[in-house]
C-alpha positions in Angstrom: 73.0 121.4 126.6 70.9 119.6 129.6 71.9 120.0 133.0 74.2 117.1 134.3 71.5 116.1 137.1 69.2 114.7 134.5 71.6 112.5 132.5 71.5 108.6 133.8 74.6 106.3 132.5 74.9 102.8 133.9 78.6 102.4 135.3 81.2 100.1 134.2 84.6 100.5 135.1 87.5 100.8 132.7 88.8 97.4 133.0 85.3 95.6 132.4 85.6 98.2 129.1 89.0 97.2 128.1 87.7 93.5 128.5 84.6 94.1 126.1 87.0 94.5 123.1 90.0 92.2 124.6 90.4 90.2 121.6 90.3 93.1 119.3 92.7 94.8 121.1 95.1 91.7 121.1 94.4 91.4 117.3 95.1 95.2 117.0 98.9 95.3 119.1 99.9 92.1 116.6 99.0 94.2 113.9 100.3 97.8 115.4 103.9 95.5 115.7 103.8 94.7 112.4 103.4 98.0 111.3 106.3 98.7 112.8 109.2 96.3 111.4 111.9 97.3 109.5 114.8 96.5 108.1 116.8 98.5 110.9 117.7 97.0 113.9 118.1 100.4 115.8 114.4 101.2 114.6 113.1 97.9 115.8 114.6 98.1 119.2 113.1 101.7 119.7 109.7 100.9 118.0 109.8 97.4 120.9 110.2 100.0 123.3 107.4 101.8 121.9 104.7 99.2 122.3 106.5 98.1 125.5 105.8 101.6 127.2 102.3 101.8 125.6 99.5 103.7 127.9 95.6 102.5 129.1 95.1 101.6 124.8 92.3 104.7 125.4 92.4 105.6 121.3 92.3 101.7 120.3 89.1 101.7 122.7 86.9 104.3 121.2 87.9 102.9 117.5 86.8 99.4 118.0 83.7 100.3 120.3 82.4 103.0 117.7 82.5 100.3 114.9 80.9 97.9 117.3 78.3 100.5 118.2 77.4 101.1 114.4 77.5 97.6 113.0 80.6 95.5 114.0 84.5 95.9 113.5 86.1 95.1 110.2 89.3 95.1 108.6 89.0 98.7 108.0 88.9 99.3 111.7 92.0 97.7 112.6 93.4 100.0 109.9 91.9 102.9 111.7 93.1 101.7 115.1 96.7 101.1 113.6 96.6 104.4 111.6 95.5 106.7 114.8 98.1 105.0 116.9 101.0 105.5 114.5 100.3 109.2 113.8 99.4 109.8 117.4 102.7 108.0 118.8 104.6 109.9 115.8 103.3 113.7 117.6 104.4 112.4 121.3 107.9 111.8 119.9 108.0 114.9 118.6 106.3 116.9 121.0 108.7 115.7 123.6 111.7 116.5 121.5 110.3 120.4 121.5 109.5 120.1 125.1 113.0 118.2 125.8 111.0 115.8 128.1 112.5 113.3 129.6 109.3 110.9 130.7 106.4 110.1 129.1 103.9 107.4 130.9 106.8 106.8 133.4 109.0 105.8 131.0 112.0 107.2 129.3 111.5 109.4 126.6 113.0 108.2 123.1 115.0 111.2 122.7 116.4 111.0 126.4 117.3 107.4 125.4 118.3 107.8 121.8 118.6 111.6 121.6 116.9 114.2 119.2 117.7 113.4 115.7 117.1 109.9 116.2 114.2 110.6 118.0 112.9 112.8 115.1 113.7 110.1 112.9 111.6 107.7 114.6 108.5 110.1 114.6 108.8 110.4 110.5 108.9 106.9 110.2 106.0 106.2 112.3 104.2 108.9 110.4 105.3 108.1 107.0 104.1 103.9 108.2 100.5 105.4 108.8 100.5 107.0 105.6 101.4 104.2 103.8 99.2 101.6 105.5 96.2 103.9 104.5 97.1 104.2 101.1 97.8 100.9 100.4 94.4 99.6 102.2 92.6 102.5 99.8 91.2 104.1 103.3 91.2 107.1 101.4 88.6 108.7 104.0 89.9 107.6 106.9 92.9 109.0 105.9 91.3 112.1 105.5 89.5 111.9 109.2 92.7 111.2 110.8 95.2 114.1 109.0 92.9 116.4 109.6 93.0 115.3 113.6 96.6 115.6 113.4 96.4 119.1 111.2 94.3 120.4 114.2 96.0 119.2 117.0 99.0 121.5 115.4 97.4 124.1 114.8 95.4 124.0 118.7 99.1 123.9 120.2 100.4 126.7 118.0 97.3 128.8 119.0 98.1 127.9 122.8 101.6 129.0 122.6 100.7 132.5 120.7 98.2 133.4 123.5 100.5 132.6 126.1 102.5 135.5 125.5 99.9 137.7 126.1 97.5 135.6 128.1 94.3 136.8 126.4 92.6 133.7 126.1 88.8 134.2 126.5 86.9 131.1 127.0 85.4 131.1 123.7 89.3 130.6 122.5 90.0 128.1 125.1 87.3 125.8 124.4 88.4 126.4 120.6 92.4 125.4 121.8 91.4 122.1 123.3 88.8 121.2 120.2 91.7 121.3 118.3 94.8 120.1 120.2 93.1 117.0 122.4 89.4 116.6 121.5 90.0 116.3 117.4 92.0 112.9 118.0 89.4 111.1 120.5 86.4 112.6 117.9 88.8 111.4 114.8 88.9 107.7 116.5 85.3 107.7 116.7 84.8 108.5 113.7 86.7 106.3 111.9 85.9 103.5 113.8 82.4 104.1 112.8 83.1 105.0 109.6 85.1 101.9 109.2 82.0 99.8 110.1 78.7 101.5 108.3 80.2 103.4 105.4 77.9 106.1 106.3 79.1 109.8 106.5 76.3 111.1 108.4 76.7 108.0 110.9 80.1 109.0 111.5 79.9 112.3 111.8 77.5 111.9 114.7 80.4 109.9 116.6 82.7 112.3 115.8 80.4 114.9 117.2 80.5 112.4 120.4 84.7 112.1 120.5 85.0 115.6 120.6 82.6 116.3 123.6 84.3 113.4 125.5 87.5 114.7 124.4 86.8 118.4 125.8 85.6 116.7 129.2 88.6 115.2 129.1 90.6 117.6 128.8 88.9 120.0 131.8 89.4 116.8 134.0 93.1 117.3 133.5 93.0 121.3 134.0 91.3 120.6 137.1 93.7 118.1 138.1 96.8 120.5 137.8 95.0 122.4 140.7 93.5 119.4 142.7 97.4 118.4 143.7 97.4 121.3 145.9 94.3 119.9 147.9 95.8 116.4 148.2 99.3 116.9 149.0 99.8 120.9 150.0 102.1 121.4 147.2 101.1 123.3 144.3 102.2 121.8 141.2 100.9 124.2 139.0 102.3 122.8 135.7 100.1 124.4 133.6 100.7 128.2 135.3 104.4 127.4 134.8 103.9 127.1 131.5 101.6 130.0 131.0 99.0 127.8 129.7 95.2 129.7 130.9 93.2 127.1 131.6 89.4 126.9 132.5 89.6 127.5 136.4 92.0 130.4 135.6 89.9 132.0 132.9 86.7 131.6 135.3 88.9 133.1 138.2 90.3 136.3 136.1 86.4 137.0 134.8 85.1 136.9 138.2 88.2 138.7 139.9 88.7 142.4 140.9 91.0 144.2 138.6 93.6 144.5 141.3 93.6 140.6 141.9 93.5 140.2 138.4 96.5 142.1 137.3 98.5 140.4 140.4 97.7 136.6 139.1 98.3 137.9 135.2 101.7 139.3 136.9 102.6 136.5 138.6 101.5 134.0 135.8 104.0 136.2 133.3 107.0 136.9 135.7 106.5 134.8 138.8 105.5 131.4 137.7 107.8 129.7 139.4 108.0 131.6 142.7 106.4 128.6 145.1 104.3 131.0 147.3 103.0 133.3 144.7 101.7 130.5 142.3 100.5 129.1 145.7 97.9 132.2 146.0 97.0 132.0 143.0 96.1 128.7 142.9 94.6 129.7 146.4 92.4 132.6 144.1 91.2 129.7 142.0 89.7 127.6 144.8 88.1 130.7 146.8 86.5 132.2 143.3 84.6 128.7 142.0 86.7 128.2 139.6 87.7 124.7 140.1 83.3 124.4 140.7 83.0 126.0 137.7 85.1 123.9 135.5 83.7 120.8 137.0 80.3 121.7 135.6 81.5 122.4 132.5 83.6 119.4 132.3 79.6 117.3 133.1 77.6 119.8 130.6 79.9 118.1 127.6 80.1 114.2 129.2 76.1 114.8 129.3 76.6 116.2 125.6 78.2 112.8 124.6 76.0 110.6 126.3 72.9 112.1 124.9 74.5 111.3 121.7 75.0 107.5 122.3 71.4 107.6 123.2 70.3 108.0 119.3 71.5 104.6 119.1 70.5 101.2 120.3 71.3 100.3 123.7 73.9 97.2 123.6 76.9 96.0 125.1 78.9 98.3 122.7 76.8 101.5 124.0 77.4 100.6 127.8 81.0 100.3 127.7 81.6 103.6 125.8 79.3 105.1 128.5 81.9 103.4 130.8 84.8 105.3 128.8 82.6 108.8 129.1 82.4 108.5 132.6 85.8 107.0 133.0 87.1 110.1 131.6 85.4 112.5 134.0 86.0 110.4 137.3 89.7 109.2 136.7 92.2 109.8 139.6 95.2 110.8 137.1 
């Protein structure tokens, strides 16, 4: 990876990025709603709530911009965007049940409003709709791309849970976990978008590598947020520590700590992760060791890798917008 100081990009804020695919997003939203329609009133009520509580539409934006970069949006592009959103939404609904989470993006979760059994069945319904859509459209390569991402996400989550028990995650294992858990879905967005525009496996694989680099940078940024809350508010949130997740700032700190400090940190994460005073001491150690600066450096390396891949393509509005999405990923405030 090249040094981050030599990469030059033109900035575009997230509003401008979204504006560049506004007609496609509007059409996508109608198709996405249509894909969730059923003959069950309760199910329609829940899926309407899901559409209302949607996030920033980052995934569809990656799909449409990747297609535009590689030749243009086709009917298959809308299928790809809908398939990814259906399968991803299904995994989020199931995740909230597993985590017993009551909120999602500032809205009540499906399980909080309609209980676990209904939430699981809704997740199953969304998953089946995505699979049926791709089969009916004959988009079997697209189905392969997206289902591989869902498989990777599951493996990444399980690997993280397994390693959390022993707290023995090396930096190499960490990057494999976030590649599977987070980056695989953004990679699938970019790969399927490219493939929908140009049925070329090599081009779509290149865009997959781009999406994977962006996804890894995105997850590192999330890792940093968990520590920055202390600097911003003086109150350590440390959700990752409470959940015994070994993130990059903490891994760097442990790798560079004395034996006694390392043992103290591990003891806190394992046995005292709800003790605010002890958790605050761990966060202070991360700052003092340079763990945040190291994580930021690695994040920018992956950002630069993504930009380098984009620069293999002709400069156009889609490439500029994708660069804007990359920069938003590493500069966002939440």
